[in-house]
N, C-alpha and C positions, 0 to 999 in steps of 0.2 A: 396404203395402196396394195391391191392384190398382187401377189407374186414377189413382193419385196421381202427379203430376209433381214430380220432385225438382228442386232448383235445378241449372241447368246449370253445368258447370265447365270451366275451361281451365287447363292446367298449364304452367309455364315452369320450366326447369331452369337453375341457376346453378352453374358449376364452382367449387369451393373449392380454390385453389392455395396460399394462405397466410392468415395471420391477418387481414390487411387485407381480403382478399376476403370472408372470413366476416363481418367486422364490418359489412359493408354490409347484411346480412340478419339479424343477430342481435346483440343488445346485452346488456351486463351488467345484471342485474336483471329481465330478461324472464321473465315467468311462462310456464311450459311444462307441457304434459302429457306425461309419459313413459309410453309404451305398450309393454308387453312382451307379445308375441303368443303365445309358446310357453314351455313349461317350468314350473318350480316357481313363478316369480314372475309368471306371466301375469296381466295386469290393467292398470289405468290409474292413474297416480299424478301428483299435482301437485308441481311443484318450481319452482325459480327459478335462473337462471343466475348463477354467481358469477364467478370469475376465468377469463378467456379467454387461454390461452397458445398458443404455436406448436405444441405437441404434444398438448394436452388441454384439455378444458373441465371446470370444476368446477361441480357442482350441489349444492344442498341435498339431503340425503338425505330421500326422501319418508317419510311416516309414516302409519300407519293405527291408529286408536284410541289415539293417543298413543305408539305404538311405532314406532321407525325400521325401515324396510325396507331392509336392506343387500343389494342385488341382487348376485349373484355375478359375479366377473370373467368376461369374454368373452361375457356375455349381450348379445344384440342388442336395442337399444332404438330405438323410433321416437319422435322428439320432435315434437310438434305445438304450434303457437302462433299467436296472432293478432296482426297488426299492423294499422295503420290502412288499409293498402292491400290486405289479403287474408290468407289463411291460409298458413302456411309449415310445411314438414315436412322432416325428414332422418333418416337412420339412423346410429347410432354404437354402438360396443361399449363395455362397461364395462371400464375399465382397472383400477380398484381402488375399494374402498369403505372409507373410514376412519371410525373411531369417535372417537378422541382425536387432538388436543385438541378438534376439532369434527367432527360427523358430516358428511362431505363425500363426494360421489359424483364420481368422475373418469371422463370419457368421452373416447373418441378424437375427433379432429377429423374431421368428415364430408368425403367426397369431393365431395358436391354438396348443394345445397339446392333444394327444390322449392317453388315459389310456386303456390298454388291460388287462382285468382280465382273467386269465386262471385258469381253474380247475387243480388241481395237476396232473402232468404227471403220468401215470401208471408206477409203479416201479416193478422191479423183484429182489428178494433176491438172494444173491450169493456172495461168497468170490472170489475176483479177485485182483491180485497184481496191484498196481498203483505206478508210480513214480511221485513225485511232488516236487516243489520247490517254495519258496517265490518269487513272481514276482515284480521286480522293474519297476514301470509303466512309468518311464521317460527314460528307457533303452530298446534298441531293443532286440528281442529274442536272437540274436547271441551273445550279449554282457552281458547277465544276469550274475551277479556275484555269486549268491547263487547256491550251489550244489543241485542236486536231492537227495531225500531220498525216502525210500519205505514205503508204507502203504497198507492197505487191505480194500476193500469195504465191506459193509454190504448189500447194494443194489445200483441199478443204474437206472436212467431214462434219458429221453432226456432233463430234466430240471436240473439234478444235480446228486450228489453222497451222500451216507452216508458212513462214514469211521470209522472203528475201530481205536482206538488211535495209531498213531505212537508215538515214544518216543520223539516227538517234541511237545511242547505246542503251539497250534495254537490260534491266537487271533482273536476275532470277527472283521469282517470288512476287514481283510487282504485278499489280492488276491494271489492265487497260480496258477502256471501252472501245467497241468496234462498231463501224458502220460499213456496209457493203451491199451490193445488189447481185442477185442471181435470178435469171429468167424474169427480169422486170419486176421482181419483188424486192423491196428495200428492207434490209435487216438493220434494226437499231436497238440501242440499249442492251447490247450483248457485252458481258464482262468475261474476260479471259485472263488467266494467269500465265506468266512466262515460266515455262518448265524446262526448256532446253535452250542452250545458246552454243553455237559452234562457229568457229572462224571458217570462212568460205575459201576453198582452194580450187585451183585449176587441175586438169587431169595430170599435170606433172608434179602436183603436190605443193605448188607455190601459193602463198597467200594472195587473195584477191583484195585489191584496195581501190578506193575512189581516186580520181585524179589528184586530190589534195593529200593523198597518202593515208586517209582514214581506212582502217580495216573494215572489210565487209563481213557481216555476220548473218547467219541463218538462225531463225528462232522457231521454237515449238511452243504453241499456245494451247492450253486446255480451257475450254469454256467452263466457267464456274457459275454463270447465270445466263440462261437462254430460255426463252419461252417455249413451251411444248410445241406450239404451232410452228414456230421458226425451226425447231429441230426436225420436225416431221417434213417440212418443206425441203430442208437440206438433204435429208435421206432420200426423198423423192427425186431431187435433182441428181444426186450421185448415181442412183440406179438408172435414171434416164440416160445419163452419159455412158454408163456401162452398156446398156442395150444398144446405143448408137454405135459404140466401138465394136461390139460383136457383129452388128449388121454390116459393117464395112469390111469384115474379114473375108 
């Protein structure tokens, strides 16, 4: 949208010469977004890093609607992922895609890794109902076993949420699926990682608790999977709110 200021970015490149140099910026178990920009498999897919070898990386084969997507050999993939110090990305080619005994995608070792440091996304305060559930990353969206429960936002940005405590204790590093609505647009299939947890206190410094004595927490969530269109809609919403606040002054 014209007039909107996007978060500024700076990019740093790291050369990958061997497995040890790659392990500085990528680790086993890392949740990644595999993006294919051209061809039959064009799209964005969620996966997770498996074994890291000297000649290849193994990934869980992504799935859509419960069906595995076996991307063809030699397809160029762009892998994007978040770490605590920023966003990382690199390109690699598919070496092979196995079905048995386990569905595994093998990718070539990248020549370099890019680190994209973003300034914090602009946030807008406001309470908004959110449905969320613990996300099992080896299970498709349709087969997730955990039920949704309700929470309330403190603020929202294109980069994540801050939540008032639900009556569920959330653990740092866990990944949750989120559903919510802004301006009559429903956001679904968004994944976020719990990156901060703080006990809630009143102005006097006393801990806040529920009537049953359960401690109330405030959580920070970073989105690790959100569709580009959804992110752009949140950015538009945030700036719309800012314009409205300025108009009231």
